[in-house]
C-alpha positions in Angstrom: -2.5 29.0 -2.5 -1.0 25.8 -3.9 -3.3 23.4 -5.9 -5.2 20.7 -4.1 -3.2 17.9 -5.9 0.1 19.6 -4.9 -0.9 19.9 -1.3 -2.0 16.2 -1.2 1.2 15.1 -2.7 3.3 17.1 -0.2 1.2 15.6 2.7 1.6 12.0 1.5 5.3 12.4 0.8 5.9 14.0 4.2 4.2 11.5 6.4 6.1 8.5 7.9 3.2 6.1 7.2 3.5 3.8 4.2 1.0 4.8 1.6 0.2 2.9 -1.6 -2.4 2.4 -4.3 -2.8 -0.8 -6.3 -4.7 -1.5 -9.6 -7.3 -4.3 -10.1 -4.4 -6.7 -10.8 -2.6 -5.9 -7.6 0.1 -3.8 -9.2 1.4 -0.7 -7.5 0.2 2.5 -9.2 1.6 4.7 -6.5 3.9 4.4 -3.4 5.2 7.1 -1.2 8.7 7.8 0.0 8.1 6.0 3.3 7.2 2.8 1.3 10.3 3.0 -0.7 12.5 3.6 2.3 10.8 0.8 4.4 11.5 -1.8 1.6 14.8 -0.2 0.5 13.6 0.4 -3.1 14.7 3.0 -5.6 12.3 5.7 -6.5 9.7 4.3 -8.9 11.0 0.7 -8.6 7.7 -0.6 -7.1 5.4 0.9 -9.8 3.9 -1.8 -12.0 5.2 -4.5 -9.6 3.1 -6.5 -7.2 3.3 -7.7 -3.5 5.8 -10.4 -4.5 8.4 -7.6 -4.8 8.3 -6.8 -1.1 7.0 -10.0 0.7 7.4 -13.7 0.8 5.1 -15.8 -1.4 3.0 -16.6 1.7 2.8 -13.0 2.8 2.1 -11.6 -0.7 -0.7 -14.1 -1.2 -2.2 -13.1 2.2 -2.1 -9.4 1.1 -3.7 -10.3 -2.2 -6.5 -12.2 -0.5 -7.2 -9.2 1.7 -7.1 -6.8 -1.4 -9.6 -9.1 -3.1 -11.9 -9.0 -0.1 -11.8 -5.2 0.1 -12.3 -4.9 -3.7 -15.3 -7.4 -3.6 -17.1 -6.1 -0.5 -16.1 -2.4 -0.9 -15.5 -2.5 2.9 -12.2 -1.5 4.5 -10.1 -4.0 6.3 -7.2 -3.8 8.7 -4.5 -6.5 9.2 -1.3 -6.8 11.1 1.7 -8.5 9.5 5.4 -9.0 10.2 7.4 -8.4 7.1 11.1 -9.4 6.5 12.9 -6.3 5.3 16.6 -5.7 4.7 18.2 -5.5 8.2 15.4 -7.3 10.1 11.6 -7.4 10.4 8.9 -4.8 10.7 5.4 -5.3 12.1 2.9 -3.3 10.2 -0.7 -2.4 10.8 -2.1 -2.1 7.3 -5.5 -0.4 6.7 -6.8 -1.2 3.2 -9.8 0.5 1.5 -11.4 0.5 -2.0 -10.9 3.4 -4.3 -13.7 3.7 -6.8 -13.3 4.2 -10.5 -15.1 7.0 -12.4 -18.2 4.8 -12.7 -18.4 4.3 -8.9 -17.3 0.6 -8.9 -14.3 -0.4 -6.8 -11.3 -0.6 -9.1 -8.3 -0.1 -6.9 -7.1 -0.7 -3.4 -5.4 1.9 -1.3 -3.5 1.4 1.8 -1.9 3.1 4.7 0.4 1.1 7.0 2.2 2.1 10.2 4.9 0.3 12.1 3.7 -1.1 15.4 5.5 -2.9 18.3 4.4 -6.5 18.8 
């Protein structure tokens, strides 16, 4: 049987939902294939970058504010946003949640977003 980490990676890379993980500074630590395809990025291009890579200044700041809320409260949050992408716009329902560090304190923010019709 494959290792747990290998199964998890296959699951995340196979789904059509956008999946990401950001560090305390809001930089992407991980993005899946669907994320890169949605924003027409090369593999690995988002790693170490922040929301300003994929959104307008206004949108990136709104995402950061929600990340800060999730990180501060430890409570998940869901928001809908319309994002300009090459070739048009996408409306995403984005569910964010805290990911604890080894000491149990929230360190990172994870997210799963799906495209929705307005």
